[in-house]
N, C-alpha and C positions, 0 to 999 in steps of 0.2 A: 446135385446142388439143391439145397433147400431154398425155397422162395426165389428160384431162379427164373429168369425170363429169357426166351430166345429172342435176342435183339435182332438177329437176322439169321437165315439158314446156316447152321453150323457155327454160330457165334452166340454164346450164352453169357449173360451178366447176372450178378446177384449182389445186393447190398450197395449198389451205386446207382445214381441217376445219370445214365448216359444219354447223349454224348458229353464227354468231358473235354477240356482243353489240354492238348499236349504241352503247350508252353507253360502251364501251371506247375509242371514237374521240372525238376532240375537234374535228375540222375536216373539212368535206366541200366539195370544189371541183367545180364543174360547168362544162363547156363549155355554150355557148348554142345555136347554130344546129344543128338536127337532133338536139339532145339535150334541152334544156329546152323548146325550141320546135319547131314542125313544119316550118319553112322555113329555107332558106339566104338570109338577108336580101339579100346582095349580088346574088344571082341575080334576086330579085324586084324590086329597084331597077332592075336592068339592063333589065327588061321594058319600062320606060317609054322607054328609049332605043332600043328595038327590037334589043337586043343580048343578050337572055337566053341564047340558045343558045351564043353565043360565050363569054360569061362563065361559064355553067354548066359548059362543057367544061373550062375552066381550074380551076374550083372542084373538080370531080370528080377531076381529075388530081392536084390538091394534096391532097385528102382521102385518096386512094388511096396517096399517097406517091410517085407517078410523077414529079411536080414536087417536087424536094427543097428549092428555095429559096422558102419560103413568103412571105417578105417581098416578093420580086420578083413572085411570082404575084399577091399582093394589090395591089401597086402597078399592075400591068397591068390588073387587073379594075377598080380604082377609076378609073383613067384613062378607061376606057370609059363611066363614069357621068357624065362632064362634061355639064353642062346639064340634068340631071334636077332637077326642082323638089322643094323640101321638102314641098310639098303632095302630091306623089306618094308620098313616104316616109310621110307621115301616112296615106295611103290603104293602103299596104302594111301598116302597123301595125294599122289598124282592120279591114281586110277580109280579110287573108291570114294574119296572125300569130296563132297559137293556142298555148297551152301544151300540151305533149305529155301524153298520159294519165299520170296518177300523179305528175306533177311537183309539184303542190301538196301532195299527200299525203306524198311523200318529204321535201320541204323542211320541212313541218310536223312530221313525226316526228323529223327530225334536230334541229330547234330544241327540241322538247320533251325530247329526250334530252340537251340541253345542248351540242350541237355548234354551232360557228361555221360560217356558210354563206358561200360564196365563189363568185362567177361570174367566170370568166376566158375571154374570148372574142376570137377573131380577127375578130369582127364589129364592130359600131359602137355608140358610146355612145348614139346616137339611140334605138336599140332596147334596148340592154343596161340602161340606167338605168331604163327603163320596166318591163322584165322583172324587174329587181331589186326595184322597188317593188311590182309586182303579186304577187310570190311571197314578199315579206318577207325577201329575202336580205340578209345583213349588209354585204357588200362586193362591188364589181364593178370589173373592169378590162377595157377594150376600146379599140378604135381610134376616133379622132375625125375625121369627115369635115369638110373645109373647105367652108364655105358663104359665098357672096357674093351679095347681092341676091336671096336666096331660091333660088339655084341652086347645085348642086354644082360645084366647080371641077375635079374629077378628081384632087384631092390630099387627103392626110391631114395633120393637124397633130401636131407633136411634143407630148408631154405631160411632166410632171415626171419620170416614171419612164423615159421613153425614146421611141422613135419608133413601133414597131409591136409589137403583142401577137401574137407568133408562138409556136411550140412552146417555144422556149427561155425566152421571157418568161412563159409560163404556168407552167413549172416554177419559174422564179425567184420568181414571185409566191406560189406555194404554199409554197415554202421560207421566203420572207420573212414571210408571215403566221404560219406555224408557229413561226418564231423569235421573232416579236413576242409570240406567245401563250405562249412558254416550253415548247413541246411538241416531241417528236421527230416527224419526218416519218412514222414508222411509225404514228402516231396519226391520220393523215390518210387520207381516201378521195378518189379522183379519178375522175370520171365523164365519159366522152367517147365520140366515135364516129369521129373521123378521125385521120390520121397526125400532125397537129400537136398532138394530145392525148397522144401516147405519152410525151413527156418528163415531163409532170407525173404521168401514170399510173405511170411507172417510179419516180418519187421517192416516191410515196405508199405507205403500208402496204397499202392495198387498192385495186386498180384495177378499174374497172367499165366494160365496153363496152356501150353501149346501141344496139341495132339498127345495129351498127357495120360498118365495112369489114373484110374478112377479115383483114388484117394486124393490125388492132387487136383483134379477137376472139381471135386466136391468142396475143396477149401478155397479155391481161387475166386476172385471177384470177376474175372473175365476168363472164359474158356474158349479157345479157338479149336474147334473140333473138325473143321473142314477148311481147306484152303491154306494160304501162306501166312507168314508172320505179319505181313503188312495189313492183314485184316484188323489188327489192333487199331489202325488208323480210321476204321469205321467208328470206333468207340471214342478215340482221342482225335479231335479235329483242330 
């Protein structure tokens, strides 16, 4: 981060005069995998197919920004999931998926301050809809895996808004929700960890990197490098 200041140990700010007021914002948008939750769901699903290393390598390259065509990288990864059972996805959800530290506290604080909460994920509705319900998030947008006879087909389904929720779609969703709310994007907060979060983080008034890739930390106004998501409440009071 250029001209960055360590606001507190493991908490870096740049380009803003902290602390700010949480209630001066109206919308907060979250990435899901490795942000609200502790895993990359696609990698854990791939474990059942014996392809976790292969899929995880593509995921890491996409999150670092080394692979720039996110849609194609996701199609490649999902194709490798063909034949995985829905029962295995249930197992991933129940045994491996956990909310990251401070997720519940930050969402609760945002809702109490009157903010609308949004989950926008390059992950999958199977998990995102449950995370949305578990955290009490208002709206969610993510990708839908095609299932036939209890097995993944290796494809995704188009939805009313489009085909794949990539970085551009995350940005468009944030701007769409802000417009529907009648607010300026400067009144939005965007929280993420990977390269595909940068478009929405760039559109928001406040960008927050959570245990993020170096390129994401460098561009964020707040970087939480240690501790939980609720450390944002040290900057927003």
